[in-house]
KEKOL-765760 format. One line per field, with one value per residue: x negated, y negated, z negated of N, C-alpha, C in turn. Coordinates in steps of 0.05 Angstrom, whole numbers, plus 5000, padded with zeros to 4 digits. Example, Ala and Ser with C-alpha at 12.3 -4.5 7.8 and 13.67 -1.06 7.14 Angstrom:
<sites>
nX <- (4736, 4743)
nY <- (5114, 5045)
nZ <- (4844, 4858)
caX <- (4754, 4727)
caY <- (5090, 5021)
caZ <- (4844, 4857)
cX <- (4736, 4742)
cY <- (5066, 4999)
cZ <- (4844, 4843)
</sites>
This chain:
<sites>
nX <- (3199, 3170, 3141, 3102, 3069, 3039, 3009, 2955, 2903, 2869, 2800, 2782, 2747, 2698, 2701, 2754, 2777, 2752, 2773, 2826, 2826, 2803, 2842, 2887, 2869, 2860, 2911, 2940, 2914, 2927, 2982, 3023, 3003, 2987, 3016, 3084, 3127, 3152, 3118, 3073, 3090, 3100, 3049, 3023, 3049, 3033, 2976, 2974, 2996, 2955, 2914, 2934, 2935, 2880, 2864, 2890, 2864, 2813, 2819, 2843, 2823, 2788, 2722, 2686, 2699, 2684, 2629, 2613, 2624, 2589, 2540, 2539, 2535, 2485, 2454, 2461, 2437, 2384, 2328, 2297, 2230, 2183)
nY <- (6618, 6635, 6591, 6587, 6629, 6612, 6570, 6527, 6500, 6438, 6421, 6376, 6316, 6303, 6252, 6238, 6268, 6243, 6190, 6201, 6217, 6172, 6135, 6154, 6147, 6091, 6071, 6092, 6065, 6011, 6010, 5981, 5930, 5896, 5908, 5916, 5965, 5998, 5996, 6017, 6069, 6088, 6086, 6121, 6169, 6174, 6180, 6227, 6263, 6262, 6284, 6336, 6354, 6355, 6395, 6439, 6441, 6452, 6504, 6534, 6520, 6535, 6554, 6564, 6530, 6480, 6487, 6496, 6446, 6415, 6438, 6427, 6371, 6364, 6389, 6356, 6309, 6315, 6296, 6308, 6307, 6296)
nZ <- (8673, 8716, 8731, 8691, 8702, 8745, 8726, 8723, 8689, 8690, 8686, 8637, 8619, 8567, 8550, 8557, 8516, 8472, 8476, 8465, 8411, 8386, 8400, 8372, 8319, 8316, 8328, 8284, 8243, 8253, 8246, 8217, 8215, 8261, 8311, 8334, 8306, 8344, 8389, 8367, 8355, 8407, 8431, 8397, 8409, 8463, 8457, 8427, 8463, 8501, 8471, 8462, 8515, 8525, 8490, 8512, 8560, 8542, 8523, 8566, 8617, 8678, 8674, 8715, 8758, 8738, 8730, 8783, 8806, 8777, 8791, 8846, 8844, 8821, 8860, 8905, 8890, 8895, 8933, 8995, 9009, 9060)
caX <- (3177, 3153, 3122, 3080, 3050, 3023, 2998, 2926, 2894, 2847, 2780, 2782, 2721, 2696, 2709, 2783, 2781, 2744, 2792, 2851, 2822, 2800, 2868, 2904, 2859, 2865, 2940, 2948, 2902, 2941, 3011, 3041, 2989, 2987, 3037, 3110, 3127, 3159, 3094, 3055, 3100, 3096, 3020, 3016, 3059, 3015, 2950, 2978, 2999, 2928, 2899, 2945, 2925, 2851, 2863, 2898, 2842, 2790, 2825, 2852, 2811, 2768, 2694, 2672, 2703, 2668, 2601, 2609, 2623, 2564, 2518, 2540, 2526, 2456, 2441, 2462, 2421, 2356, 2321, 2275, 2208, 2166)
caY <- (6636, 6637, 6568, 6592, 6648, 6597, 6547, 6524, 6476, 6424, 6414, 6347, 6307, 6299, 6224, 6239, 6278, 6222, 6168, 6209, 6217, 6144, 6122, 6162, 6134, 6062, 6067, 6096, 6044, 5986, 6017, 5959, 5904, 5878, 5913, 5924, 5994, 6013, 5998, 6036, 6096, 6095, 6091, 6146, 6192, 6176, 6192, 6255, 6279, 6264, 6303, 6363, 6361, 6362, 6421, 6459, 6442, 6466, 6533, 6548, 6511, 6554, 6544, 6567, 6506, 6458, 6494, 6492, 6418, 6405, 6448, 6412, 6344, 6366, 6396, 6334, 6287, 6319, 6286, 6323, 6291, 6311)
caZ <- (8668, 8740, 8731, 8673, 8715, 8765, 8713, 8723, 8674, 8702, 8666, 8630, 8609, 8538, 8546, 8554, 8488, 8453, 8477, 8452, 8382, 8377, 8403, 8350, 8295, 8317, 8326, 8256, 8226, 8257, 8247, 8207, 8213, 8285, 8330, 8326, 8302, 8368, 8405, 8353, 8359, 8436, 8435, 8382, 8426, 8486, 8450, 8419, 8488, 8513, 8454, 8468, 8542, 8523, 8476, 8532, 8579, 8529, 8520, 8590, 8642, 8688, 8672, 8741, 8775, 8727, 8736, 8812, 8811, 8765, 8808, 8871, 8839, 8817, 8885, 8924, 8880, 8902, 8960, 9007, 9019, 9079)
cX <- (3159, 3133, 3098, 3060, 3031, 3009, 2967, 2919, 2870, 2826, 2779, 2755, 2722, 2704, 2739, 2791, 2775, 2763, 2818, 2848, 2819, 2826, 2887, 2895, 2865, 2895, 2950, 2938, 2918, 2971, 3028, 3028, 2993, 3011, 3064, 3110, 3135, 3136, 3075, 3064, 3096, 3067, 3012, 3025, 3041, 2988, 2952, 2982, 2971, 2911, 2908, 2935, 2896, 2847, 2870, 2876, 2818, 2795, 2830, 2839, 2790, 2740, 2680, 2675, 2686, 2638, 2595, 2607, 2597, 2540, 2516, 2529, 2495, 2442, 2440, 2445, 2392, 2351, 2297, 2254, 2191, 2139)
cY <- (6638, 6614, 6573, 6612, 6634, 6573, 6548, 6498, 6464, 6418, 6384, 6340, 6304, 6270, 6222, 6247, 6257, 6199, 6176, 6208, 6189, 6129, 6129, 6148, 6104, 6056, 6071, 6075, 6018, 5990, 5993, 5932, 5886, 5883, 5918, 5954, 6010, 6016, 6018, 6065, 6105, 6102, 6117, 6171, 6196, 6189, 6220, 6273, 6282, 6284, 6332, 6372, 6369, 6388, 6443, 6463, 6456, 6496, 6547, 6541, 6531, 6541, 6544, 6542, 6483, 6463, 6489, 6463, 6406, 6414, 6433, 6384, 6344, 6372, 6372, 6310, 6290, 6308, 6301, 6303, 6308, 6298)
cZ <- (8692, 8741, 8713, 8684, 8733, 8753, 8714, 8710, 8688, 8680, 8662, 8617, 8578, 8531, 8542, 8525, 8468, 8453, 8463, 8422, 8372, 8379, 8380, 8324, 8294, 8315, 8297, 8237, 8228, 8258, 8239, 8208, 8238, 8303, 8318, 8323, 8326, 8387, 8393, 8357, 8388, 8441, 8421, 8398, 8450, 8479, 8440, 8443, 8502, 8497, 8460, 8495, 8541, 8509, 8496, 8552, 8568, 8528, 8547, 8616, 8652, 8687, 8699, 8758, 8765, 8733, 8765, 8818, 8801, 8782, 8834, 8867, 8835, 8843, 8905, 8915, 8887, 8930, 8970, 9018, 9038, 9081)
</sites>
């Protein structure tokens, strides 16, 4: 229980979410055609874990950290001209 009190979710990108969904769909589509079923099952478990991680990140990640990182990136891209 003490571990759950100190749990902090990291903000994940939308690309991570997209790869997890596409990975699940491709693995299900090619379940019996190309790969051995053990490889298909292993990849399906991997992509489902990625999907669950992205859902946790969506619900629990602190928005302030992501905004601060985005603000810093925008601020550093500006060049001062004299």
